[in-house]
N, C-alpha and C positions, 0 to 999 in steps of 0.2 A: 504493497499499499507507500499511498505516501512516505514519504525520507519526513524524519521527524524536522528536517533543517526548512522543509519547504509550508512551517508556517504551523501553529494551531488552529487558526482557523477556517485551512483546508481542509486539516482535520477533523473538526465541529461539523462540519460542513458534511464530510463524507458521514460521520457515525450517527446524520441526524434522518440521512437516505439510507442509507440500512436498517435505525427504528423505523420510519417512515413505510421503506416494502416488507418490513416482517407483520407491522401494523398491516397493513392493504391483505396480506397473506390470511395473515385471523380471520377481517370480515370473509373473504371465500372462501375460505376455510371453513365456516358456520355452519353455512345448508349445507356440506354436505357433511360435518359432521351431528345433526340432524335429520336429514338424511336417513343415517349410518346409527341411527341411533342401536337403535333393536341389536346392530351386527359389532357396532365396539367394545371390544374389552379391554378399553385403554384407561387406565385411572392412575389414576398415582401409588405411585409404587408398582408398579407394569412396567418392564423392564427389556421387555424378549427383544424391542425393540433396537436395543441401546444398547449398540454392541460392537464390542474395542473395536481402534484404530478407524472410528471414523473419523474424515476432515470437511473440512470448510470453506468455503472462501475465502481471501485472502482478507475482505471488509470486514468479511464477518467475525472470524479471530481479534482484528482490532475490537468488532465492536464489544465483542468479551473480557479480552483486553483494557481495557475503559473503564468497564461496568464492575470488576470483579480482580482490582485489582490485589486487593489483599488475601482477595483467594487465594486467588495466582502463586503471589508471593510467601506465604505461609502458611497453605497446607500440600497435604502429596492427591495424587491424583490415582481415582479408584484402583485397585488390582485389578490386573489382567482378566481380560474376558469379558465384562461392562466397560460400558462408553466409561471413562476418567471422568468427567460431573459425575455420578453417581451418586448421593452420602447411602449409608450403614443400605440404610432400610427402601434401598430401589429408586429414590426419590429426585432429580433432574433438582443441584443447588444454583444453576442460570437459571430456574425455566423460564421466567422476562425476558433475557437475551440468549432461550436459548439459538441457534440457529433454526435457517428453512426447513430445511431437512431434515428436524424435530417438528417443525409446522406439521408437517406431512403425516409423517407418517402414524399406522393404521391402517391409513384410507386406503379400496382401493384407486390404483396406484394405475393412468400407462402414460405411452409415453409410444413413438417410432419412428422408425428407425429406416435409414435406406435397405435395398434389395439389391437381391442380385442384381432383378435382370432392369432395362434401363427405367426408369418414371415408377419402380417400383418399390412401395412406401407398405411398410410391415408394422404393423402392431401388436405391441407387447402389454399386457395386465399385470401387475400384482397385490398381492396381499400380505399381511401380518397371521401368517398358522392360526396364532390366537381368534382372528377376525373371521376367519372363515362360515361362521356357521350359520347361514342363512343361503339364497341364491346364487350362483355364482358368478362372482365376478366379469367370466366370459360374455354371461347374458342382461349386462347392466347396460343401459344407452351412456353416450358417449359423459355426456355433462354432469352424469350420477361419477366416475370418479376423477382423482385428483387428476389433470395430466402438466404431466414431467418438460420443463425445457422453459417455458417464457421465462418466470422468473428464473433458472440459472441464466441464462442472457440477461435478464433487466445487471442480475451480480456480477459478472460476467463485464458489460459494458461500462458500469460505474467502476469497477477495475480500471480497463481497461484509460479510460476518462484519467483516472487516479497518476497514474503512470506506471501500474505494472498487470502485469503479466497477466490478457483476460482470463487466462484458464488457472492461476497460481490458485493450487489449493493448500492449504495449513492441516496436520492432522491435530486435531482437538488435545489430546496425552503431551505434546511438545509446551503447552502455555503456563505447566506449568513451573514455576522453576528450581522450587524440586527437582521434582522428576517423580516418578510413576510406585 
């Protein structure tokens, strides 16, 4: 992300842009959470999707560093196996500042990739195994799934605008000063 020498103003603007994007994601996710309320087993303490070695865009890591400096300086990350930010009860220690990927976990996800043929696009879908309790995600309408791609593109563009490599990611575990 922007170098410390670029000035606190530029850094503050970038952090606010990430906060706004996260708030927008939360608003867009809310109807999907309501639609899938019966399906979703996600509750405080459920950490099945909170796997080790998660990485996030550098701009999101900067938000975590700015808002949780004391935690990152004084605490250690959780032992390997689960996300470094889980506490002993399996709850997220940075929930309000959690990155984009964590804001959509548990929902039926869909994404598109180029296939082998010319102009061939292939759709993929996935959901946490704990949430496979009702109709198969393949039968859901597209708008009943969270489509991966647009928010990642926005984060990439923001990162690039700040002078960083657009696809550069940071391991969440690496943010702890004292290791894990």
